[in-house]
N, C-alpha and C positions, 0 to 999 in steps of 0.2 A: 742356373748360375750364369749361363752365357748371356742371358738377357738382363741380368741384375747388375747394377753398378756396384763396384767394390766400395765398401765403406771402411774407412781407416780411422781409428781412434788415436788422437795425438794427445798424450798426457805430458804437458810442458807448462811450467809456471812462468817462463819468460815470454811476455806477450809478443815481442818482436820475433823470437825464434818460432813461436807457435804459428805466427802469421806466415813466416818464411816457409815452414814445412807444409802448411795448409796450401799455400800457393803452388808448391811443387806437386802435391797430391792432386790438386785440381787440374794442373797442366797435363797430368797423365790420364785424365778422365775419371778419376776416382772421387769419392765424396769424403771430404774431411769432417771429422767430428772432434771437437776439442774439449779438454778438461784441464784445469790448472792444478789439480791435486789428485792423489790416489783416491781420496774419499769421493770427490766429484766424479772421477772415472768410474768408480763402483756404481754410483747412481745411474750414470749413463748406460752402463752394461745391463743394469737391472730393468731398464725400460725399452732398450732397443738393441738390435743385433748389429755387430760389426764383423768384418772379416780379418782384421789385423789390428794390433796395438803397437804403436810407437811410444816408448816411455822413457822419460829422462830419469837418471838415477837420483839426482839431487832435487827432491821435491819437498815442499813444506809438509810437515806432519809425517805420514807414512812414507818411507823412502820408495823410490821407483823399483829397486831390487826386491824389497819385501812385497810390494804390490804385484810384481811379476811372479814371484814365488807363489803367492796366494792364487793368482789367476791360473797359473800352470797346474795347480792342484785340482782345478775345477774343469779345465778345458784344454784342448790341444790347439787352440787358436795360435796363429803366428805371432810371435813377440820379438820386437827388435828394440834393443836398448840404444837410445840416442843420447850421448852424454859427453861431458868434458872430462870425465874420469877415464883417462886413456892409457894407464900403465898396463903392462902385460898381465900383472896380477889381477887388475880390475877386469880385464877382458876375459881371462880364464874363469874368474869367479862368476861373472855375469852369465857366461855360457854354461858353466857347470850347474848353476842353480835353476835357471829358468829360460833364458833367452835363446832364440834361434839364431840370432846374429847380433852384432855389436858395432855401432857406428860412432866414431869419435868426432866431437866438435873441435875445430871447424871442419866441415866436410864439403866436398864438391857435390853440387846438386845431382850430377849424373851418377855419382857413387851411391847416394842414398836411394835414388829411384831404382838403380840396378839391384840393390840388395832387397828392396821391397818386392820387386818382381820375382826374384829368386825364391824368397820365402813363400810368396803367394802361389807360385807354381808347385811348391812342395805340399802346401796345405789345401789347395783347391785343385783336384785332379783335372777338372774341365779346362783349366788354364794351361795345361801342359801342351807342348808341341805334339802334333798328330803322330809323328814317327815314334816319339817316346811312349805315347799311350799305346800304340800298336805293339811295341816291344814288350811292354808290361803285360799286355793281353796274352802273349805267348808264354809268359813265365808260369812255372808251376807254383803250387802252394808250398810253404815251408812249415815244417814241424820242428821246433827247437825247444826241446825239453817240455816245459809247461806251456810254451807259447805256440799258438797257431797263427801263422802269418799269411794273409791273403794279399799277394803282391798286386794282383789285377785290380782289386777294389780298394787297395791301400788300407787294409784293416789288420791290426795285430791284437790278438786276444790272449790274455793270460788265463788259462783254464782253471788254475788253482786260486786265482785272485782277480776276478773280472773288474775290480776297481782300478787295477794297474793299467797304464797306457803309455804309449811312446809319443814323444814330441815329434814334430815334423822333421826336425834335424836328425833325430835318432832313427826315424823310419827311413829317411833319405839315405843315411849311411848304410842301413841294412839292405836297402835296394841295390846300392852300388856294389856291395860285397856279394850279393846274391846273383848278380849278373855273371860272375865267374867263380862259382863255388869251388872250394878246395884249391884255389889259385890265389897267390898274393896280389893285393892291390896296394900300390905305393901311396904315401901321403900326398905326393904331387898329383896323382890321378884322382884321389879323393877330393882334393881342393878344386881341381878342374871340373869334376862332375857336380860339385856343390854349387857351381856357378860363380866361383870366386873371382874377385878382381885381384890385382897383383899382390895386395897386402890384406886381403879380406880376413884370412886366418893366419896365425902363426902355427908352426908345427905342433907346439904344445897344445893348442886348442883342438887339433885333430885328436891328439891323445886323450884330451878331456872328453870329447864326444864319444870316443870308443869306451872310455871308462864309464860314462853315463849309461851307455847301452848295455855294457857287461853287468852293471849293477842291477839292471832290470831283468835281463833274460838268463843270466848265469846263476846257478845255485851257489857257486863259490866264485866270485869275480876274481879272486887271487889265483885260482886254478881254472881258467876258462876252458870249457869243452867245445864251445861253438865259435867264438870270435878269438882267434889266436894270433899271436905276433910271430912274424918271420923276420928274424934279425937281418937288417939291411935291405929287406924287401917290402915290408909293409904289413898289412893285416889280411887274414884269411878267414872266410866263413867255412868252417868244417861241417859239412852236412853228413859226414859219416856218423857223427854223434847225434844227429837229429834226423834229417832226411828230407828229400824233396818228394812231396806227394805226387802220385801219377796224375 
């Protein structure tokens, strides 16, 4: 991966916007691949590999959100929604259904590239800073109910349903909580560790990410045994109910 150029699929029906994003991608040394619809993007993915997908919500035919949901069901590739639909409800719904991040048009070029880099670091371990990789190498494995989590190699396996998987954002949240098990981590700390800019996430989106993770690893998300809320303090990974493997 270190010697392979990052390929980013840009799904955007506005030619000017597609060209702008392609230029930003190329300026970072990545390779842009473009598609003007979800159907065309599916054809691209069928014949070549990419490392991330940037997708607009308002596409002709199949919507970008539906495309992202279908893609997420097949792979854990990084997905960033780039769209003019920028209400809080839109952002929450986009993150809850499929996306790893959400960028609202018009955006600052530095904001988009920063968010792409953050998602790439979460989805491609070889792109992580050396000190972060070393810290993960010292971490133990996690056993959370039916889930076996290998923090070093960034793998999460549901033993009762191997078809289940975690998105990069969900795994990143689990990593953050696992660094200080049985101790609360505030929303502000979670935002900082996710590599956020000043307004990258609203607090509600952190709650949505927690809810997504609970739905996957908890037998009863309404009565979580592993990811618990500490009122006024944040979220806690309770390893007493699961355990850190030696």
